[in-house]
N, C-alpha and C positions, 0 to 999 in steps of 0.2 A: 162308472158311477150310474145312479139312478136316472132313468129318462125323465123328462120333463112331460107334464101332460096337464090339460085343463079339465079332465075328467073329474067328477066326484065319486066317491064310494058310495054305494046305496048303503045306508045305516039298517042293521037288522031290527033296530028299535024304533022307537018314537022319534019324530023330527027334532033336531037339535034344539028348537025353540021350547019344546015340551020337556026336555030332560032336565033334571037338576044338576047343580055344579058335582054332586057326588056320584054321579050316575055315568062316569067315564066309560066308553066301550073298551072291552078288552082288545089286546093286540090281535087276536084271531078274528074279530069283528071287521077290521080293516082289511081283511083279505091279503091278496098275494102282495100288493103295493106295501102293507103294512109289514109284511113278513120281509121283504126285500129292505126296507128301511132298517129294521131290526138288525138284520145280516149286515148290513152297511156300517151301523154304529158299533156293533160288536167287533168288526173286523178292524176298527180304528182302537180298539182296546177300552171303548167306552161303555160303561155299564147301560144297558138297554132299558130304558123307561117310556111310560106312554107320553111323557112331555117331549122327549126327544124325538121320537117317532112322528108326533103330531108338527113338530117344528119342519121335519123334512117333508113330510107329505103337504103342509100348507105351503112351503116355499116352493115346491115342485108345481103347484097348481096357480100360483101368483100368475096374473095375466102380465105381470111385468118381470124382468129379469132381476131388477134392481129394486128392493123392497126395504123400508124401514121397519125397525121393531114395532113401531105403532101400528103400522100397516099389517104387518104380520099377526099381530095379537088381535086386531080387529077381525081380520080373515078367520082367524082360529076360533073366535067366538062365534061366527056365522056359518062354521063348518062342522061335519059330523065328528071332528077330531078335538072336542073340546076337552081341555084340562084346566087346572088352575092357572090363573093368570102369571103367578110369581114362577110357577115350575116351568112354564111356556118359556118366560123370559130368561129363566136360567138356562133352560136347553139350548137357547139361541146361544148365549155365550160359551155354554160348553161346547157344542158342535162347531163353533168358531175356533176354539182352541185345539180342538182334534183335528182342524182341516177339512172337514166335510162341508163346510159353508165358508164363504169369504165375507170379511167385512171392509167396506170402502168407507173412508172417513173423508168428509168435506166440509171447509170451512162454512159456517152459518151465522157470520157477524163476526164481531170483534172478539168476544170471548166465548164463543160456542162452535160445537161442531155437530154435524149431522151424521149418523151410521146408516149406511144402505147395506143389505145383505143379499147374497147369491149363491146358488149352488157351485160347489167346486168340482164342476163336471164339464170344464174345457180347460185348454192349455192356459198357463200363468198369463196374466195381461195387466196392463195398466188401464186407467180410465181417465177420462177427460169429462169436467162438468162444464157444460156450455151455460154461458151466462145471458145468453140471449134466449135460447129456446128451453132452458133448464131441464135438459135432459142428459143423462150420464152415458156417454159413449164409452164403448170398450175399444182399447187401442192394443193391437197384437203386434209387438215389435220384439223379437227376440234379441237383436243386439242391444237394444236399450236394457232389457231385462238382464242380459249377461254381465253387462257393464255394472248394474247395480249390484249384482251377486258378489262380482270381483271386489267392488270397492267395499262392501261389507266385509267379506272375508278377509281382505287385507288388514282390515282394522279389528279382526276378532270378534266381529258382531254377526248375531243369528236373527234375522227377521222372523216377526211372527206372522200369523195368518191373516194380517190387517194391512190394507192398503190405502195410502192417501191419493186422492185423485188430484189430477192436474186441473187448473181451473182457466178456461178461455172461452174460445168461440169454435163451433163445430164447421165442419166446411160449408155447411149450407147457411148458417148465419155469418160467416166470414165473408162468403160472396155477396150478400145483401150490404154489407156494411162500406 
């Protein structure tokens, strides 16, 4: 998969603040990382587009591994990878369906959920949302994942690239309670 980095690509054009919405940079202007993102997208059989490349590049540069769609869109608007907001959001969902990024679903009230997105660049894992510190912890437990796969397969079910998070307390918050 693509490496995560916090480095921004230098734009060969004016700053993102001075570009208009119709002045999107071509893929070639995004350098090697843009080319790698395009290859990763094409390898999944998904048509390559500026919006999809922008999603991967913005997610790679995110300071947090788990990011909401709103946070990603805000970061895109402040980055050199600007595309139309609807194109960018569609790219998030399309790359989730292709398995290049993962969506984690958290309950956010009695009738609402919050979706977080992360690069699909590590082994499959679960998540725990800590109700104490509000962090999303990654839980790598192969026996748990194997049991889930076996249960789903026994019922003829095939999971999507979406995960629900467990809700509870992380180790540090549990120790304080």
